[in-house]
C-alpha positions as CSV (number, residue, x, y, z in Angstrom):
1,Q,108.3,125.0,107.9
2,V,109.5,122.9,104.7
3,Q,107.0,121.1,102.5
4,L,107.8,118.4,100.0
5,A,106.0,117.0,97.5
6,E,106.6,113.8,95.5
7,S,105.1,112.9,92.3
8,G,105.8,110.3,89.4
9,G,104.7,107.0,91.5
10,G,101.9,104.8,89.6
11,L,101.4,101.2,88.0
12,V,103.9,99.6,85.8
13,Q,105.0,95.9,84.6
14,P,108.0,94.3,85.7
15,G,111.3,95.7,83.8
16,G,109.7,98.6,83.8
17,S,110.8,102.2,84.5
18,L,108.9,105.0,86.5
19,R,110.8,108.5,87.7
20,L,110.0,110.1,91.5
21,S,110.6,113.5,91.3
22,C,110.7,115.2,94.9
23,A,110.3,119.2,95.6
24,A,111.1,121.1,98.5
25,S,109.8,124.1,98.9
26,G,109.5,126.9,102.4
27,S,112.6,127.9,104.7
28,I,115.3,125.8,103.1
29,L,118.7,127.5,103.9
30,W,120.8,124.5,103.7
31,F,120.1,120.7,103.7
32,N,122.1,117.6,104.6
33,A,120.6,115.1,102.7
34,M,117.5,114.2,100.5
35,G,116.1,111.0,99.6
36,W,113.9,108.2,99.5
37,Y,112.8,105.7,101.9
38,R,109.9,103.1,100.9
39,Q,107.6,100.8,102.9
40,A,105.8,97.6,101.4
41,P,102.9,96.6,103.3
42,G,103.6,94.3,106.1
43,K,107.6,95.3,105.9
44,E,109.5,97.6,107.8
45,R,110.4,101.4,106.3
46,E,114.2,100.9,104.7
47,L,116.0,103.5,102.9
48,V,116.2,103.1,99.6
49,A,118.4,106.1,97.9
50,E,120.1,109.3,99.5
51,I,122.0,112.2,98.1
52,T,123.7,114.7,100.4
53,S,124.6,118.3,99.4
54,G,127.7,117.1,98.4
55,G,126.7,114.8,95.7
56,T,127.7,111.6,97.6
57,T,125.2,109.1,97.1
58,I,123.5,105.8,99.0
59,Y,121.6,102.9,97.9
60,V,120.4,100.0,99.3
61,D,121.8,96.7,97.9
62,S,118.5,95.4,96.6
63,V,118.1,98.8,94.1
64,K,122.2,99.3,93.4
65,G,122.1,99.4,89.3
66,R,118.8,99.6,88.7
67,F,117.9,102.8,90.5
68,T,119.6,106.4,90.2
69,I,119.0,109.4,92.4
70,S,120.0,112.8,91.4
71,R,119.4,116.6,92.6
72,D,119.1,120.0,91.3
73,N,120.2,122.1,94.5
74,G,119.4,125.4,92.5
75,K,115.4,124.2,93.0
76,N,115.8,121.6,96.3
77,T,114.5,118.8,93.9
78,I,115.5,115.5,93.7
79,D,114.3,112.8,90.9
80,L,115.0,108.9,91.5
81,Q,115.2,106.9,88.3
82,M,113.8,103.4,88.7
83,N,114.6,100.9,86.1
84,S,114.1,97.3,85.7
85,L,111.4,97.1,88.4
86,K,110.7,94.0,90.4
87,P,107.3,93.1,92.1
88,E,108.8,93.7,95.0
89,D,109.7,97.3,94.4
90,T,106.1,97.8,95.0
91,A,106.1,100.1,97.9
92,V,105.0,103.6,98.8
93,Y,107.5,105.8,98.6
94,Y,108.3,108.7,100.8
95,C,110.7,111.7,99.9
96,Y,112.8,113.1,102.8
97,L,114.9,115.9,103.6
98,T,117.3,116.8,106.9
99,T,118.7,120.0,107.6
100,P,119.2,117.6,110.2
101,R,115.7,118.2,111.0
102,W,114.3,115.6,109.4
103,Y,111.1,116.6,106.7
104,W,109.0,113.8,104.9
105,G,106.9,114.1,101.9
106,Q,103.2,112.4,101.9
107,G,104.4,109.3,100.2
108,T,103.5,108.0,96.5
109,Q,102.4,104.5,95.3
110,V,104.6,102.8,93.2
111,T,103.1,99.3,92.0
112,V,105.0,96.4,90.0
113,S,102.7,94.1,88.5
114,S,101.6,92.3,85.2
């Protein structure tokens, strides 16, 4: 069984920064990728950023240049550094891991508002 624990959400003003972290624990011998989805009220869940075990990263166009995903394979953790935050970044952010079976965290709220 794999568990994912997220931290780092909160309230921030437009233009500010937040750093999300996700720690995976349990029976993890290998993973394909880890990343973050988000879901805003009334909208579908969308992929924000992903990093593979080989270090390849992908980002949704709306966050390119503002968000950076990084990993520590030795600790099975990933971080999402979010800069220049906008109100449209407001959402619940979910960490995931694929082995390729999918595992999800509980989600952490990010609110960007003045």
